[in-house]
C-alpha positions as CSV (number, residue, x, y, z in Angstrom):
1,X,24.4,165.1,56.1
2,X,24.8,162.0,53.9
3,X,26.5,164.2,51.3
4,X,29.6,164.3,53.6
5,X,29.5,160.7,54.7
6,X,32.6,159.6,52.9
7,X,34.5,162.6,54.2
8,X,33.3,162.6,57.8
9,X,33.7,158.9,58.8
10,X,36.5,156.4,59.1
11,X,37.8,155.7,55.6
12,X,37.3,152.0,55.8
13,X,33.6,152.5,56.9
14,X,33.1,155.1,54.2
15,X,34.5,152.7,51.5
16,X,32.2,149.9,52.7
17,X,29.2,152.2,53.0
18,X,29.6,153.6,49.6
19,X,30.0,150.1,48.1
20,X,26.9,149.1,50.0
21,X,24.9,152.0,48.7
22,X,26.0,151.3,45.1
23,X,25.1,147.6,45.4
24,X,21.7,148.5,46.9
25,X,20.9,150.8,43.9
26,X,21.5,147.9,41.5
27,X,20.2,145.0,43.6
28,X,17.8,146.3,46.3
29,X,16.6,142.8,47.0
30,X,20.1,142.3,48.7
31,X,19.4,144.9,51.4
32,X,19.5,142.5,54.3
33,X,22.9,141.1,53.2
34,X,24.2,144.6,52.6
35,X,23.0,145.8,56.1
36,X,24.6,142.8,57.8
37,X,27.9,143.5,56.0
38,X,27.8,147.1,57.0
39,X,27.0,146.3,60.6
40,X,29.9,143.8,60.7
41,X,32.2,146.6,59.4
42,X,30.8,149.1,61.9
43,X,31.5,146.8,64.8
44,X,35.0,146.1,63.6
45,X,35.8,149.8,63.2
46,X,33.9,151.5,66.0
47,X,33.5,148.6,68.5
């Protein structure tokens, strides 16, 4: 179901999620920072 991620979630979350995935592909060593940023975004959007 990840192929529809950007379509099926809140646009702000989708944008941050796609940016996180792209960053991870280039710099996998930053995964903890990326996950923290995604979690912060998730809490802001979904509570």
